[in-house]
C-alpha positions in Angstrom: 146.5 94.8 161.2 149.4 96.7 160.1 151.1 94.5 157.8 147.8 94.3 156.0 147.4 98.2 155.4 150.8 98.0 154.2 150.0 95.8 151.8 146.5 96.7 150.5 147.5 100.6 150.5 149.8 100.3 147.7 147.3 98.5 145.6 144.4 100.8 145.6 147.1 103.6 145.1 148.0 102.1 141.8 144.5 101.0 140.7 143.8 104.9 141.3 146.6 106.3 139.6 145.7 103.6 136.6 142.3 104.5 136.4 143.0 108.4 136.1 145.8 107.8 133.7 144.4 109.7 131.1 143.8 112.4 132.8 146.8 112.5 134.1 148.2 112.3 130.9 146.3 115.1 129.8 147.7 117.2 132.6 151.5 116.4 132.1 150.5 117.7 128.0 148.7 120.7 129.2 146.0 119.8 127.1 143.5 122.8 126.6 140.4 120.3 126.9 141.9 118.7 130.3 138.5 119.5 132.2 136.5 117.6 129.3 138.8 114.6 129.5 138.8 114.3 132.9 135.1 114.6 133.5 134.5 111.9 130.9 137.5 109.5 132.4 135.5 110.2 136.1 132.2 109.2 134.7 132.7 106.5 132.1 136.5 105.6 133.0 134.8 102.2 134.4 134.3 100.8 131.4 137.2 99.7 129.1 136.0 102.0 125.8 135.4 104.9 128.0 138.9 104.7 129.2 140.4 103.7 126.3 138.9 106.8 124.1 140.2 109.1 127.3 143.5 108.2 126.8 143.6 108.4 123.1 142.0 111.5 123.5 144.7 113.1 126.1 147.5 111.4 123.8 146.0 113.2 120.6 148.6 115.4 119.2 146.7 119.5 119.1 147.5 120.3 115.6 146.4 124.1 114.6 145.5 124.5 111.2 146.2 128.2 109.9 144.0 129.2 106.7 145.2 131.8 104.6 142.6 134.1 102.8 142.7 134.4 99.5 144.7 137.2 98.0 142.5 140.0 96.1 143.7 141.6 92.9 
């Protein structure tokens, strides 16, 4: 019985890490919206589309655009 647990535990552990991979990527990249990525991953990650959307969102770069006000003479 212990031998069966030895082989089953890594399978489920790997599945857990794979399921939450978008959340892990968001945490590693220190995304400001990591809670939103986690919630979307938690609730819609079971569908393939939801998981892919979360992964793309987590990998997307955060671009900050600075807009300078026009100069008045």
